[in-house]
N, C-alpha and C positions, 0 to 999 in steps of 0.2 A: 928320360922319357916321362911324359906327363900323362896321367890318367885323367880323362874327362868324364865326370859324372853326368848322368842325364839331368836335365832340368827338372825341378820339382813338379811342374805342370804335366810333363810327359809321364813321369812316374805315377802321378795321381790318375791320369787318364788310363794307363795300363791296369791299375788296380781296380778302378770302377768297371772297366771292360771285362776283366776277369770275373768279378762278382756277378755281373750281369749274365754272362754266359753260364756260370755255375747255377744260377737260380732258374734259368729258362730251360735247361735241358739236363738230362741225366748223364752220368759219366759213361754209361754203356753206349748210348747213342753218339756221344761226342767222340769216342774212340773206336767206333765201328763194332761194338759188341752187339749181342742180340737185343732186339727191341724189347721194351717193357711190355708185358701182357696187357691187352686191351681190357677195359672194364666189361665184364660179362653183361650181355643184354638181359632184360627181364624175361623170365621164362614165359613162353607163349601159353595161352590157355588151351583147353581141350580142343582137339580137331573137330570142326563142324561136320555135321551129318544131318540128314532129314530128321525133324523132330518126331517123336513117338505120337504126340497129340497135336492136332491142328489148332490154331488159335480160335477158329470158329466154334470148336467144341466147348470153349470156355464161356461163350456168350450166354447170358441169362441173369436171373435174379438169384442171389445167394444169401443165406444166413451165414454170418461170419463170427468166429471167435478164435482165440489163440491159446496155446499152452506152452509151458517151458519144460515140463517133466513128461516123458512119454507115458507114464502110468495115468496121466490125467486125460489122455486123448478121448476115451469113450465118453467121459462126463462132458468134456468140452464140445464134442460132436452134438450132444443133446442140446447144449446151450446155443450152439451155432444155429441149429434148426429153429430154436425159439426166436431168433433174430429176424426171421422172415417177415415180421410185421414192419420192419424198417430194413429192407434188403440192400445188400451191396450189389450194385448193378455193374455187370461187365457187358459193354456194348461193342458191336462190330465197328471197325473203323474203315475208312475209305480205302486204305492201302492193303486190305486183306488181313490186318491184325486186329487187335482189340484196344479199347480204351479202358485203362485202369489207373488207379492211383499208385504212385511210387511212394517210397518212404520219405517222410519229412516234406512232402509237397502237397499243396492243397488243390492243384490243378490236375485234371485228367491228362494222362500221357498216352501216346501211341506205344503199344507193346506188341510183341510178336513171340511166337514160340520158336525155340532154337534147340536143335539136337546136337549130340556129340557121338563120336564113334563108340564110346563106352556104353551107349544106350540111355544116357540121361537126357532129360528134357528140361529146359529152362524157359521162363517167361520173363520178358523184360524189354527195355528199349532196344531198337535195332542195333546190331553189332554182334561181336563174337559171343558165343555162349559162355556162361559162368562169369559174367562181368559183375562188378561190385553192386550194381543196381538190379541185378537179376534175382529171381526166386527159382529154386529148383522145384520141379513138380515131383514130390516124394511119392505120391500115389494119386490115382484118379480112376474111378470106376464109372464115370458118367453121372453119378449122384453126389459123391463126396470127393472133394479136391483138397489135397494137403500140400501146402507150399512152405518151403523154408528159405529164408534169405541167405544168399551166398556170403555176404559181408558178415563176419562174426560179430562185429559191434552192433550192427543193425539187428541181427538175429537175437542177440542178447537182450535188446530192448523190446522187440516186437514178438519174439517167440515164433513158434511154428503155427502157421495159419491153417485153420480148418474151415472150409467153405462147404456148406450143404445146400444143394440145389433146392430152391423153393418150388412148391407146386405151381403149375400155371394158374394165372388169374382166372376166376370163374366168369 
């Protein structure tokens, strides 16, 4: 009895096919085992809710300054008031929001206020609350507005913003 060996081309084809299958699929799915876990989706931001402050409440002329250390807030608030000679203007926009500057941009942007079920309010471009381009309204009493950037890198550069409402023009 004579044993016939497969031709070298056929053996090579089987080897390449085996390596191809091993590289494209896991052993579990090949043999009917449990599927590999899917990559977890990015966590969703906070659930939206009506904002505590309407965008129209932000419209006006503001003196603006910023601080990095909370103990500097009172001093910075006085400095912000002194900036009313060259005020930061927040104007109403056609869509019910406001026009403000974002970080690292020289053009005014359409902004809106966005609330969360936790009671936080953010101001930023339309979209979900607490986005990377948003600022959280830390406090607002109608006269002093304190905003902190959501993005830690941006917050590290710009600090916490203090805006003091300027007196109406005479």
